[in-house]
PQR file of N, CA, C, O and H, with PARSE charges and radii, in Angstrom:
ATOM      1  N   MET A   1     -27.200  -9.518  -0.694 -0.4000 1.5000
ATOM      2  CA  MET A   1     -28.191  -8.504  -1.015 -0.0000 2.0000
ATOM      3  C   MET A   1     -29.392  -8.570  -0.079  0.5500 1.7000
ATOM      4  O   MET A   1     -30.425  -7.963  -0.362 -0.5500 1.4000
ATOM      5  N   HIS A   2     -29.275  -9.290   1.023 -0.4000 1.5000
ATOM      6  CA  HIS A   2     -30.376  -9.354   1.976 -0.0000 2.0000
ATOM      7  C   HIS A   2     -30.469  -8.023   2.715  0.5500 1.7000
ATOM      8  O   HIS A   2     -29.440  -7.487   3.126 -0.5500 1.4000
ATOM      9  H   HIS A   2     -28.436  -9.782   1.254  0.4000 1.0000
ATOM     10  N   PRO A   3     -31.669  -7.474   2.897 -0.5600 1.5000
ATOM     11  CA  PRO A   3     -31.827  -6.163   3.534  0.2800 2.0000
ATOM     12  C   PRO A   3     -31.277  -6.098   4.954  0.5500 1.7000
ATOM     13  O   PRO A   3     -30.868  -5.027   5.401 -0.5500 1.4000
ATOM     14  N   LEU A   4     -31.257  -7.208   5.665 -0.4000 1.5000
ATOM     15  CA  LEU A   4     -30.757  -7.193   7.038 -0.0000 2.0000
ATOM     16  C   LEU A   4     -29.240  -7.326   7.112  0.5500 1.7000
ATOM     17  O   LEU A   4     -28.660  -7.153   8.183 -0.5500 1.4000
ATOM     18  H   LEU A   4     -31.589  -8.078   5.301  0.4000 1.0000
ATOM     19  N   ASP A   5     -28.599  -7.627   6.006 -0.4000 1.5000
ATOM     20  CA  ASP A   5     -27.148  -7.736   5.966 -0.0000 2.0000
ATOM     21  C   ASP A   5     -26.579  -6.344   5.753  0.5500 1.7000
ATOM     22  O   ASP A   5     -26.706  -5.783   4.664 -0.5500 1.4000
ATOM     23  H   ASP A   5     -29.071  -7.769   5.135  0.4000 1.0000
ATOM     24  N   THR A   6     -25.959  -5.787   6.770 -0.4000 1.5000
ATOM     25  CA  THR A   6     -25.455  -4.415   6.694 -0.0000 2.0000
ATOM     26  C   THR A   6     -23.938  -4.348   6.514  0.5500 1.7000
ATOM     27  O   THR A   6     -23.384  -3.251   6.445 -0.5500 1.4000
ATOM     28  H   THR A   6     -25.856  -6.244   7.654  0.4000 1.0000
ATOM     29  N   HIS A   7     -23.258  -5.484   6.437 -0.4000 1.5000
ATOM     30  CA  HIS A   7     -21.810  -5.499   6.291 -0.0000 2.0000
ATOM     31  C   HIS A   7     -21.421  -5.117   4.852  0.5500 1.7000
ATOM     32  O   HIS A   7     -21.961  -5.659   3.888 -0.5500 1.4000
ATOM     33  H   HIS A   7     -23.708  -6.375   6.493  0.4000 1.0000
ATOM     34  N   SER A   8     -20.490  -4.191   4.730 -0.4000 1.5000
ATOM     35  CA  SER A   8     -20.027  -3.771   3.400 -0.0000 2.0000
ATOM     36  C   SER A   8     -18.976  -4.755   2.885  0.5500 1.7000
ATOM     37  O   SER A   8     -17.975  -5.014   3.552 -0.5500 1.4000
ATOM     38  H   SER A   8     -20.052  -3.751   5.513  0.4000 1.0000
ATOM     39  N   ARG A   9     -19.213  -5.287   1.714 -0.4000 1.5000
ATOM     40  CA  ARG A   9     -18.279  -6.235   1.119 -0.0000 2.0000
ATOM     41  C   ARG A   9     -17.698  -5.711  -0.196  0.5500 1.7000
ATOM     42  O   ARG A   9     -17.229  -6.497  -1.019 -0.5500 1.4000
ATOM     43  H   ARG A   9     -20.027  -5.077   1.173  0.4000 1.0000
ATOM     44  N   THR A  10     -17.725  -4.410  -0.397 -0.4000 1.5000
ATOM     45  CA  THR A  10     -17.270  -3.866  -1.674 -0.0000 2.0000
ATOM     46  C   THR A  10     -15.787  -4.135  -1.921  0.5500 1.7000
ATOM     47  O   THR A  10     -15.402  -4.428  -3.053 -0.5500 1.4000
ATOM     48  H   THR A  10     -18.106  -3.772   0.272  0.4000 1.0000
ATOM     49  N   GLU A  11     -14.950  -4.043  -0.893 -0.4000 1.5000
ATOM     50  CA  GLU A  11     -13.527  -4.301  -1.088 -0.0000 2.0000
ATOM     51  C   GLU A  11     -13.285  -5.766  -1.433  0.5500 1.7000
ATOM     52  O   GLU A  11     -12.479  -6.065  -2.314 -0.5500 1.4000
ATOM     53  H   GLU A  11     -15.263  -3.805   0.027  0.4000 1.0000
ATOM     54  N   LEU A  12     -13.959  -6.665  -0.764 -0.4000 1.5000
ATOM     55  CA  LEU A  12     -13.847  -8.088  -1.079 -0.0000 2.0000
ATOM     56  C   LEU A  12     -14.296  -8.357  -2.505  0.5500 1.7000
ATOM     57  O   LEU A  12     -13.637  -9.091  -3.242 -0.5500 1.4000
ATOM     58  H   LEU A  12     -14.613  -6.421  -0.049  0.4000 1.0000
ATOM     59  N   LEU A  13     -15.409  -7.766  -2.890 -0.4000 1.5000
ATOM     60  CA  LEU A  13     -15.940  -7.980  -4.240 -0.0000 2.0000
ATOM     61  C   LEU A  13     -15.019  -7.416  -5.313  0.5500 1.7000
ATOM     62  O   LEU A  13     -14.866  -8.005  -6.383 -0.5500 1.4000
ATOM     63  H   LEU A  13     -15.945  -7.170  -2.291  0.4000 1.0000
ATOM     64  N   ARG A  14     -14.413  -6.280  -5.025 -0.4000 1.5000
ATOM     65  CA  ARG A  14     -13.536  -5.651  -6.012 -0.0000 2.0000
ATOM     66  C   ARG A  14     -12.196  -6.378  -6.107  0.5500 1.7000
ATOM     67  O   ARG A  14     -11.743  -6.706  -7.204 -0.5500 1.4000
ATOM     68  H   ARG A  14     -14.538  -5.801  -4.156  0.4000 1.0000
ATOM     69  N   ALA A  15     -11.570  -6.626  -4.976 -0.4000 1.5000
ATOM     70  CA  ALA A  15     -10.209  -7.148  -4.985 -0.0000 2.0000
ATOM     71  C   ALA A  15     -10.128  -8.661  -5.160  0.5500 1.7000
ATOM     72  O   ALA A  15      -9.344  -9.147  -5.976 -0.5500 1.4000
ATOM     73  H   ALA A  15     -11.938  -6.359  -4.085  0.4000 1.0000
ATOM     74  N   ARG A  16     -10.916  -9.398  -4.418 -0.4000 1.5000
ATOM     75  CA  ARG A  16     -10.759 -10.858  -4.422 -0.0000 2.0000
ATOM     76  C   ARG A  16     -11.771 -11.588  -5.300  0.5500 1.7000
ATOM     77  O   ARG A  16     -11.451 -12.633  -5.866 -0.5500 1.4000
ATOM     78  H   ARG A  16     -11.553  -9.003  -3.756  0.4000 1.0000
ATOM     79  N   ALA A  17     -12.969 -11.063  -5.421 -0.4000 1.5000
ATOM     80  CA  ALA A  17     -13.987 -11.770  -6.199 -0.0000 2.0000
ATOM     81  C   ALA A  17     -14.002 -11.361  -7.668  0.5500 1.7000
ATOM     82  O   ALA A  17     -14.662 -12.006  -8.483 -0.5500 1.4000
ATOM     83  H   ALA A  17     -13.229 -10.214  -4.961  0.4000 1.0000
ATOM     84  N   GLY A  18     -13.278 -10.292  -8.015 -0.4000 1.5000
ATOM     85  CA  GLY A  18     -13.153  -9.909  -9.422 -0.0000 2.0000
ATOM     86  C   GLY A  18     -14.366  -9.212 -10.006  0.5500 1.7000
ATOM     87  O   GLY A  18     -14.547  -9.227 -11.224 -0.5500 1.4000
ATOM     88  H   GLY A  18     -12.742  -9.768  -7.353  0.4000 1.0000
ATOM     89  N   LEU A  19     -15.195  -8.609  -9.190 -0.4000 1.5000
ATOM     90  CA  LEU A  19     -16.386  -7.960  -9.720 -0.0000 2.0000
ATOM     91  C   LEU A  19     -16.036  -6.764 -10.599  0.5500 1.7000
ATOM     92  O   LEU A  19     -16.840  -6.345 -11.432 -0.5500 1.4000
ATOM     93  H   LEU A  19     -15.048  -8.597  -8.200  0.4000 1.0000
ATOM     94  N   GLY A  20     -14.850  -6.221 -10.418 -0.4000 1.5000
ATOM     95  CA  GLY A  20     -14.423  -5.123 -11.269 -0.0000 2.0000
ATOM     96  C   GLY A  20     -14.265  -5.516 -12.726  0.5500 1.7000
ATOM     97  O   GLY A  20     -14.264  -4.658 -13.609 -0.5500 1.4000
ATOM     98  H   GLY A  20     -14.196  -6.561  -9.741  0.4000 1.0000
ATOM     99  N   PHE A  21     -14.132  -6.813 -12.981 -0.4000 1.5000
ATOM    100  CA  PHE A  21     -14.008  -7.297 -14.348 -0.0000 2.0000
ATOM    101  C   PHE A  21     -15.353  -7.567 -14.995  0.5500 1.7000
ATOM    102  O   PHE A  21     -15.412  -7.866 -16.187 -0.5500 1.4000
ATOM    103  H   PHE A  21     -14.133  -7.511 -12.265  0.4000 1.0000
ATOM    104  N   CYS A  22     -16.426  -7.469 -14.239 -0.4000 1.5000
ATOM    105  CA  CYS A  22     -17.762  -7.723 -14.784 -0.0000 2.0000
ATOM    106  C   CYS A  22     -18.123  -6.599 -15.752  0.5500 1.7000
ATOM    107  O   CYS A  22     -18.054  -5.424 -15.393 -0.5500 1.4000
ATOM    108  H   CYS A  22     -16.377  -7.226 -13.270  0.4000 1.0000
ATOM    109  N   ASN A  23     -18.503  -6.953 -16.965 -0.4000 1.5000
ATOM    110  CA  ASN A  23     -18.855  -5.945 -17.962 -0.0000 2.0000
ATOM    111  C   ASN A  23     -20.365  -5.801 -18.137  0.5500 1.7000
ATOM    112  O   ASN A  23     -20.823  -5.117 -19.053 -0.5500 1.4000
ATOM    113  H   ASN A  23     -18.558  -7.908 -17.256  0.4000 1.0000
ATOM    114  N   ILE A  24     -21.125  -6.433 -17.279 -0.4000 1.5000
ATOM    115  CA  ILE A  24     -22.580  -6.327 -17.218 -0.0000 2.0000
ATOM    116  C   ILE A  24     -23.244  -6.711 -18.541  0.5500 1.7000
ATOM    117  O   ILE A  24     -24.254  -6.117 -18.919 -0.5500 1.4000
ATOM    118  H   ILE A  24     -20.753  -6.988 -16.536  0.4000 1.0000
ATOM    119  N   THR A  25     -22.698  -7.674 -19.230 -0.4000 1.5000
ATOM    120  CA  THR A  25     -23.328  -8.160 -20.459 -0.0000 2.0000
ATOM    121  C   THR A  25     -24.256  -9.331 -20.194  0.5500 1.7000
ATOM    122  O   THR A  25     -24.946  -9.804 -21.097 -0.5500 1.4000
ATOM    123  H   THR A  25     -21.878  -8.156 -18.923  0.4000 1.0000
ATOM    124  N   LYS A  26     -24.272  -9.792 -18.967 -0.4000 1.5000
ATOM    125  CA  LYS A  26     -25.098 -10.911 -18.530 -0.0000 2.0000
ATOM    126  C   LYS A  26     -24.676 -12.226 -19.165  0.5500 1.7000
ATOM    127  O   LYS A  26     -25.456 -13.178 -19.199 -0.5500 1.4000
ATOM    128  H   LYS A  26     -23.711  -9.408 -18.233  0.4000 1.0000
ATOM    129  N   CYS A  27     -23.444 -12.286 -19.670 -0.4000 1.5000
ATOM    130  CA  CYS A  27     -22.977 -13.542 -20.268 -0.0000 2.0000
ATOM    131  C   CYS A  27     -22.839 -14.628 -19.217  0.5500 1.7000
ATOM    132  O   CYS A  27     -22.951 -15.810 -19.542 -0.5500 1.4000
ATOM    133  H   CYS A  27     -22.811 -11.512 -19.643  0.4000 1.0000
ATOM    134  N   CYS A  28     -22.599 -14.257 -17.959 -0.4000 1.5000
ATOM    135  CA  CYS A  28     -22.514 -15.264 -16.908 -0.0000 2.0000
ATOM    136  C   CYS A  28     -23.857 -15.960 -16.711  0.5500 1.7000
ATOM    137  O   CYS A  28     -23.907 -17.148 -16.391 -0.5500 1.4000
ATOM    138  H   CYS A  28     -22.508 -13.296 -17.695  0.4000 1.0000
ATOM    139  N   THR A  29     -24.939 -15.217 -16.903 -0.4000 1.5000
ATOM    140  CA  THR A  29     -26.264 -15.807 -16.766 -0.0000 2.0000
ATOM    141  C   THR A  29     -26.531 -16.786 -17.905  0.5500 1.7000
ATOM    142  O   THR A  29     -27.164 -17.823 -17.705 -0.5500 1.4000
ATOM    143  H   THR A  29     -24.898 -14.252 -17.162  0.4000 1.0000
ATOM    144  N   GLU A  30     -26.050 -16.454 -19.089 -0.4000 1.5000
ATOM    145  CA  GLU A  30     -26.279 -17.318 -20.247 -0.0000 2.0000
ATOM    146  C   GLU A  30     -25.547 -18.654 -20.150  0.5500 1.7000
ATOM    147  O   GLU A  30     -26.043 -19.668 -20.640 -0.5500 1.4000
ATOM    148  H   GLU A  30     -25.537 -15.612 -19.252  0.4000 1.0000
ATOM    149  N   VAL A  31     -24.375 -18.663 -19.526 -0.4000 1.5000
ATOM    150  CA  VAL A  31     -23.582 -19.890 -19.453 -0.0000 2.0000
ATOM    151  C   VAL A  31     -23.694 -20.604 -18.105  0.5500 1.7000
ATOM    152  O   VAL A  31     -23.054 -21.636 -17.904 -0.5500 1.4000
ATOM    153  H   VAL A  31     -23.972 -17.839 -19.128  0.4000 1.0000
ATOM    154  N   CYS A  32     -24.482 -20.082 -17.198 -0.4000 1.5000
ATOM    155  CA  CYS A  32     -24.608 -20.679 -15.864 -0.0000 2.0000
ATOM    156  C   CYS A  32     -25.205 -22.089 -15.972  0.5500 1.7000
ATOM    157  O   CYS A  32     -26.299 -22.262 -16.510 -0.5500 1.4000
ATOM    158  H   CYS A  32     -25.002 -19.243 -17.361  0.4000 1.0000
ATOM    159  N   PRO A  33     -24.488 -23.088 -15.463 -0.5600 1.5000
ATOM    160  CA  PRO A  33     -25.013 -24.456 -15.561  0.2800 2.0000
ATOM    161  C   PRO A  33     -26.245 -24.697 -14.690  0.5500 1.7000
ATOM    162  O   PRO A  33     -26.993 -25.649 -14.912 -0.5500 1.4000
ATOM    163  N   GLU A  34     -26.451 -23.831 -13.701 -0.4000 1.5000
ATOM    164  CA  GLU A  34     -27.614 -23.969 -12.814 -0.0000 2.0000
ATOM    165  C   GLU A  34     -28.769 -23.068 -13.240  0.5500 1.7000
ATOM    166  O   GLU A  34     -29.816 -23.055 -12.593 -0.5500 1.4000
ATOM    167  H   GLU A  34     -25.844 -23.057 -13.521  0.4000 1.0000
ATOM    168  N   HIS A  35     -28.586 -22.321 -14.315 -0.4000 1.5000
ATOM    169  CA  HIS A  35     -29.606 -21.404 -14.840 -0.0000 2.0000
ATOM    170  C   HIS A  35     -30.044 -20.375 -13.795  0.5500 1.7000
ATOM    171  O   HIS A  35     -31.231 -20.085 -13.649 -0.5500 1.4000
ATOM    172  H   HIS A  35     -27.735 -22.332 -14.840  0.4000 1.0000
ATOM    173  N   ILE A  36     -29.071 -19.837 -13.080 -0.4000 1.5000
ATOM    174  CA  ILE A  36     -29.340 -18.824 -12.063 -0.0000 2.0000
ATOM    175  C   ILE A  36     -29.405 -17.463 -12.746  0.5500 1.7000
ATOM    176  O   ILE A  36     -28.480 -17.085 -13.464 -0.5500 1.4000
ATOM    177  H   ILE A  36     -28.107 -20.073 -13.199  0.4000 1.0000
ATOM    178  N   LYS A  37     -30.459 -16.746 -12.534 -0.4000 1.5000
ATOM    179  CA  LYS A  37     -30.660 -15.430 -13.143 -0.0000 2.0000
ATOM    180  C   LYS A  37     -30.596 -14.355 -12.058  0.5500 1.7000
ATOM    181  O   LYS A  37     -31.624 -13.817 -11.647 -0.5500 1.4000
ATOM    182  H   LYS A  37     -31.211 -17.053 -11.951  0.4000 1.0000
ATOM    183  N   ILE A  38     -29.383 -14.048 -11.598 -0.4000 1.5000
ATOM    184  CA  ILE A  38     -29.241 -13.089 -10.503 -0.0000 2.0000
ATOM    185  C   ILE A  38     -28.572 -11.788 -10.939  0.5500 1.7000
ATOM    186  O   ILE A  38     -28.297 -10.938 -10.092 -0.5500 1.4000
ATOM    187  H   ILE A  38     -28.548 -14.485 -11.931  0.4000 1.0000
ATOM    188  N   THR A  39     -28.308 -11.609 -12.204 -0.4000 1.5000
ATOM    189  CA  THR A  39     -27.556 -10.426 -12.611 -0.0000 2.0000
ATOM    190  C   THR A  39     -28.301  -9.128 -12.314  0.5500 1.7000
ATOM    191  O   THR A  39     -27.694  -8.186 -11.806 -0.5500 1.4000
ATOM    192  H   THR A  39     -28.532 -12.299 -12.892  0.4000 1.0000
ATOM    193  N   ASP A  40     -29.581  -9.050 -12.611 -0.4000 1.5000
ATOM    194  CA  ASP A  40     -30.314  -7.804 -12.419 -0.0000 2.0000
ATOM    195  C   ASP A  40     -30.524  -7.467 -10.952  0.5500 1.7000
ATOM    196  O   ASP A  40     -30.507  -6.294 -10.579 -0.5500 1.4000
ATOM    197  H   ASP A  40     -30.074  -9.815 -13.025  0.4000 1.0000
ATOM    198  N   ASN A  41     -30.722  -8.473 -10.119 -0.4000 1.5000
ATOM    199  CA  ASN A  41     -31.044  -8.208  -8.721 -0.0000 2.0000
ATOM    200  C   ASN A  41     -29.865  -8.305  -7.780  0.5500 1.7000
ATOM    201  O   ASN A  41     -29.975  -7.896  -6.624 -0.5500 1.4000
ATOM    202  H   ASN A  41     -30.736  -9.426 -10.422  0.4000 1.0000
ATOM    203  N   ALA A  42     -28.744  -8.830  -8.230 -0.4000 1.5000
ATOM    204  CA  ALA A  42     -27.618  -8.983  -7.317 -0.0000 2.0000
ATOM    205  C   ALA A  42     -26.306  -8.485  -7.909  0.5500 1.7000
ATOM    206  O   ALA A  42     -25.675  -7.596  -7.337 -0.5500 1.4000
ATOM    207  H   ALA A  42     -28.655  -9.163  -9.169  0.4000 1.0000
ATOM    208  N   ILE A  43     -25.889  -9.031  -9.025 -0.4000 1.5000
ATOM    209  CA  ILE A  43     -24.564  -8.703  -9.539 -0.0000 2.0000
ATOM    210  C   ILE A  43     -24.477  -7.249  -9.990  0.5500 1.7000
ATOM    211  O   ILE A  43     -23.510  -6.564  -9.656 -0.5500 1.4000
ATOM    212  H   ILE A  43     -26.401  -9.753  -9.489  0.4000 1.0000
ATOM    213  N   ILE A  44     -25.444  -6.770 -10.726 -0.4000 1.5000
ATOM    214  CA  ILE A  44     -25.386  -5.389 -11.219 -0.0000 2.0000
ATOM    215  C   ILE A  44     -25.452  -4.374 -10.067  0.5500 1.7000
ATOM    216  O   ILE A  44     -24.665  -3.428 -10.077 -0.5500 1.4000
ATOM    217  H   ILE A  44     -26.230  -7.325 -10.997  0.4000 1.0000
ATOM    218  N   PRO A  45     -26.346  -4.516  -9.074 -0.5600 1.5000
ATOM    219  CA  PRO A  45     -26.307  -3.581  -7.951  0.2800 2.0000
ATOM    220  C   PRO A  45     -24.989  -3.629  -7.170  0.5500 1.7000
ATOM    221  O   PRO A  45     -24.507  -2.594  -6.709 -0.5500 1.4000
ATOM    222  N   LEU A  46     -24.403  -4.825  -7.019 -0.4000 1.5000
ATOM    223  CA  LEU A  46     -23.108  -4.919  -6.339 -0.0000 2.0000
ATOM    224  C   LEU A  46     -22.020  -4.238  -7.159  0.5500 1.7000
ATOM    225  O   LEU A  46     -21.159  -3.554  -6.605 -0.5500 1.4000
ATOM    226  H   LEU A  46     -24.794  -5.665  -7.394  0.4000 1.0000
ATOM    227  N   LYS A  47     -22.053  -4.420  -8.457 -0.4000 1.5000
ATOM    228  CA  LYS A  47     -21.087  -3.756  -9.340 -0.0000 2.0000
ATOM    229  C   LYS A  47     -21.217  -2.238  -9.205  0.5500 1.7000
ATOM    230  O   LYS A  47     -20.206  -1.536  -9.162 -0.5500 1.4000
ATOM    231  H   LYS A  47     -22.752  -4.976  -8.907  0.4000 1.0000
ATOM    232  N   GLU A  48     -22.444  -1.727  -9.139 -0.4000 1.5000
ATOM    233  CA  GLU A  48     -22.653  -0.292  -8.978 -0.0000 2.0000
ATOM    234  C   GLU A  48     -22.099   0.202  -7.649  0.5500 1.7000
ATOM    235  O   GLU A  48     -21.544   1.299  -7.586 -0.5500 1.4000
ATOM    236  H   GLU A  48     -23.265  -2.297  -9.175  0.4000 1.0000
ATOM    237  N   ARG A  49     -22.238  -0.578  -6.598 -0.4000 1.5000
ATOM    238  CA  ARG A  49     -21.678  -0.196  -5.296 -0.0000 2.0000
ATOM    239  C   ARG A  49     -20.161  -0.140  -5.347  0.5500 1.7000
ATOM    240  O   ARG A  49     -19.557   0.787  -4.808 -0.5500 1.4000
ATOM    241  H   ARG A  49     -22.688  -1.469  -6.650  0.4000 1.0000
ATOM    242  N   VAL A  50     -19.544  -1.114  -5.984 -0.4000 1.5000
ATOM    243  CA  VAL A  50     -18.083  -1.132  -6.103 -0.0000 2.0000
ATOM    244  C   VAL A  50     -17.602   0.072  -6.902  0.5500 1.7000
ATOM    245  O   VAL A  50     -16.633   0.724  -6.513 -0.5500 1.4000
ATOM    246  H   VAL A  50     -20.035  -1.867  -6.421  0.4000 1.0000
ATOM    247  N   VAL A  51     -18.257   0.370  -8.000 -0.4000 1.5000
ATOM    248  CA  VAL A  51     -17.869   1.514  -8.831 -0.0000 2.0000
ATOM    249  C   VAL A  51     -18.041   2.814  -8.057  0.5500 1.7000
ATOM    250  O   VAL A  51     -17.166   3.678  -8.097 -0.5500 1.4000
ATOM    251  H   VAL A  51     -19.044  -0.159  -8.316  0.4000 1.0000
ATOM    252  N   ASP A  52     -19.154   2.962  -7.356 -0.4000 1.5000
ATOM    253  CA  ASP A  52     -19.375   4.173  -6.559 -0.0000 2.0000
ATOM    254  C   ASP A  52     -18.308   4.336  -5.480  0.5500 1.7000
ATOM    255  O   ASP A  52     -17.814   5.440  -5.254 -0.5500 1.4000
ATOM    256  H   ASP A  52     -19.866   2.260  -7.323  0.4000 1.0000
ATOM    257  N   ALA A  53     -17.958   3.253  -4.825 -0.4000 1.5000
ATOM    258  CA  ALA A  53     -17.012   3.327  -3.706 -0.0000 2.0000
ATOM    259  C   ALA A  53     -15.570   3.508  -4.160  0.5500 1.7000
ATOM    260  O   ALA A  53     -14.790   4.157  -3.462 -0.5500 1.4000
ATOM    261  H   ALA A  53     -18.360   2.356  -5.008  0.4000 1.0000
ATOM    262  N   HIS A  54     -15.192   2.951  -5.312 -0.4000 1.5000
ATOM    263  CA  HIS A  54     -13.784   2.934  -5.684 -0.0000 2.0000
ATOM    264  C   HIS A  54     -13.426   3.710  -6.936  0.5500 1.7000
ATOM    265  O   HIS A  54     -12.262   4.078  -7.099 -0.5500 1.4000
ATOM    266  H   HIS A  54     -15.826   2.424  -5.879  0.4000 1.0000
ATOM    267  N   TYR A  55     -14.356   3.974  -7.818 -0.4000 1.5000
ATOM    268  CA  TYR A  55     -14.001   4.574  -9.100 -0.0000 2.0000
ATOM    269  C   TYR A  55     -14.725   5.881  -9.410  0.5500 1.7000
ATOM    270  O   TYR A  55     -14.536   6.437 -10.492 -0.5500 1.4000
ATOM    271  H   TYR A  55     -15.302   3.675  -7.686  0.4000 1.0000
ATOM    272  N   ASP A  56     -15.538   6.378  -8.504 -0.4000 1.5000
ATOM    273  CA  ASP A  56     -16.261   7.631  -8.723 -0.0000 2.0000
ATOM    274  C   ASP A  56     -15.268   8.803  -8.654  0.5500 1.7000
ATOM    275  O   ASP A  56     -14.620   8.989  -7.624 -0.5500 1.4000
ATOM    276  H   ASP A  56     -15.691   5.926  -7.626  0.4000 1.0000
ATOM    277  N   PRO A  57     -15.137   9.592  -9.724 -0.5600 1.5000
ATOM    278  CA  PRO A  57     -14.142  10.666  -9.727  0.2800 2.0000
ATOM    279  C   PRO A  57     -14.407  11.750  -8.688  0.5500 1.7000
ATOM    280  O   PRO A  57     -13.461  12.333  -8.160 -0.5500 1.4000
ATOM    281  N   VAL A  58     -15.653  12.029  -8.388 -0.4000 1.5000
ATOM    282  CA  VAL A  58     -15.971  13.051  -7.375 -0.0000 2.0000
ATOM    283  C   VAL A  58     -15.530  12.566  -5.995  0.5500 1.7000
ATOM    284  O   VAL A  58     -14.913  13.319  -5.242 -0.5500 1.4000
ATOM    285  H   VAL A  58     -16.422  11.556  -8.817  0.4000 1.0000
ATOM    286  N   LEU A  59     -15.840  11.322  -5.663 -0.4000 1.5000
ATOM    287  CA  LEU A  59     -15.402  10.780  -4.376 -0.0000 2.0000
ATOM    288  C   LEU A  59     -13.885  10.684  -4.306  0.5500 1.7000
ATOM    289  O   LEU A  59     -13.309  10.852  -3.231 -0.5500 1.4000
ATOM    290  H   LEU A  59     -16.341  10.710  -6.275  0.4000 1.0000
ATOM    291  N   TRP A  60     -13.226  10.418  -5.430 -0.4000 1.5000
ATOM    292  CA  TRP A  60     -11.771  10.352  -5.460 -0.0000 2.0000
ATOM    293  C   TRP A  60     -11.175  11.713  -5.081  0.5500 1.7000
ATOM    294  O   TRP A  60     -10.231  11.779  -4.294 -0.5500 1.4000
ATOM    295  H   TRP A  60     -13.693  10.282  -6.303  0.4000 1.0000
ATOM    296  N   VAL A  61     -11.723  12.792  -5.638 -0.4000 1.5000
ATOM    297  CA  VAL A  61     -11.238  14.141  -5.317 -0.0000 2.0000
ATOM    298  C   VAL A  61     -11.495  14.459  -3.847  0.5500 1.7000
ATOM    299  O   VAL A  61     -10.625  15.017  -3.178 -0.5500 1.4000
ATOM    300  H   VAL A  61     -12.490  12.739  -6.278  0.4000 1.0000
ATOM    301  N   VAL A  62     -12.667  14.116  -3.340 -0.4000 1.5000
ATOM    302  CA  VAL A  62     -12.979  14.380  -1.936 -0.0000 2.0000
ATOM    303  C   VAL A  62     -12.014  13.611  -1.029  0.5500 1.7000
ATOM    304  O   VAL A  62     -11.532  14.162  -0.039 -0.5500 1.4000
ATOM    305  H   VAL A  62     -13.373  13.663  -3.884  0.4000 1.0000
ATOM    306  N   ARG A  63     -11.727  12.355  -1.352 -0.4000 1.5000
ATOM    307  CA  ARG A  63     -10.778  11.576  -0.541 -0.0000 2.0000
ATOM    308  C   ARG A  63      -9.387  12.190  -0.563  0.5500 1.7000
ATOM    309  O   ARG A  63      -8.703  12.220   0.460 -0.5500 1.4000
ATOM    310  H   ARG A  63     -12.118  11.908  -2.156  0.4000 1.0000
ATOM    311  N   LYS A  64      -8.966  12.679  -1.726 -0.4000 1.5000
ATOM    312  CA  LYS A  64      -7.647  13.309  -1.825 -0.0000 2.0000
ATOM    313  C   LYS A  64      -7.586  14.587  -1.004  0.5500 1.7000
ATOM    314  O   LYS A  64      -6.573  14.861  -0.361 -0.5500 1.4000
ATOM    315  H   LYS A  64      -9.522  12.654  -2.557  0.4000 1.0000
ATOM    316  N   LEU A  65      -8.650  15.364  -1.018 -0.4000 1.5000
ATOM    317  CA  LEU A  65      -8.673  16.610  -0.258 -0.0000 2.0000
ATOM    318  C   LEU A  65      -8.722  16.352   1.245  0.5500 1.7000
ATOM    319  O   LEU A  65      -8.131  17.107   2.016 -0.5500 1.4000
ATOM    320  H   LEU A  65      -9.473  15.141  -1.540  0.4000 1.0000
ATOM    321  N   ARG A  66      -9.396  15.329   1.661 -0.4000 1.5000
ATOM    322  CA  ARG A  66      -9.493  14.997   3.088 -0.0000 2.0000
ATOM    323  C   ARG A  66      -8.311  14.190   3.580  0.5500 1.7000
ATOM    324  O   ARG A  66      -8.118  14.056   4.788 -0.5500 1.4000
ATOM    325  H   ARG A  66      -9.876  14.715   1.034  0.4000 1.0000
ATOM    326  N   GLY A  67      -7.515  13.651   2.671 -0.4000 1.5000
ATOM    327  CA  GLY A  67      -6.365  12.868   3.052 -0.0000 2.0000
ATOM    328  C   GLY A  67      -6.672  11.434   3.422  0.5500 1.7000
ATOM    329  O   GLY A  67      -5.929  10.810   4.180 -0.5500 1.4000
ATOM    330  H   GLY A  67      -7.672  13.760   1.690  0.4000 1.0000
ATOM    331  N   ARG A  68      -7.761  10.907   2.890 -0.4000 1.5000
ATOM    332  CA  ARG A  68      -8.132   9.509   3.196 -0.0000 2.0000
ATOM    333  C   ARG A  68      -7.878   8.637   2.012  0.5500 1.7000
ATOM    334  O   ARG A  68      -8.124   7.432   2.069 -0.5500 1.4000
ATOM    335  H   ARG A  68      -8.364  11.414   2.274  0.4000 1.0000
TER
END
């Protein structure tokens, strides 16, 4: 989530890191042994990027029409 990091990692986050399974209940923050509170500033924005890129119905229709 660093502003200078411009590389898109949405496919990695969705397919390999399992971010698609995140239900945004912040339960990971509650059980974190290191007491890391990054859900609001990192995990939730990344989840929104993955959803926008892969599950947005409008973008899905546009991709189908363009053949991508």
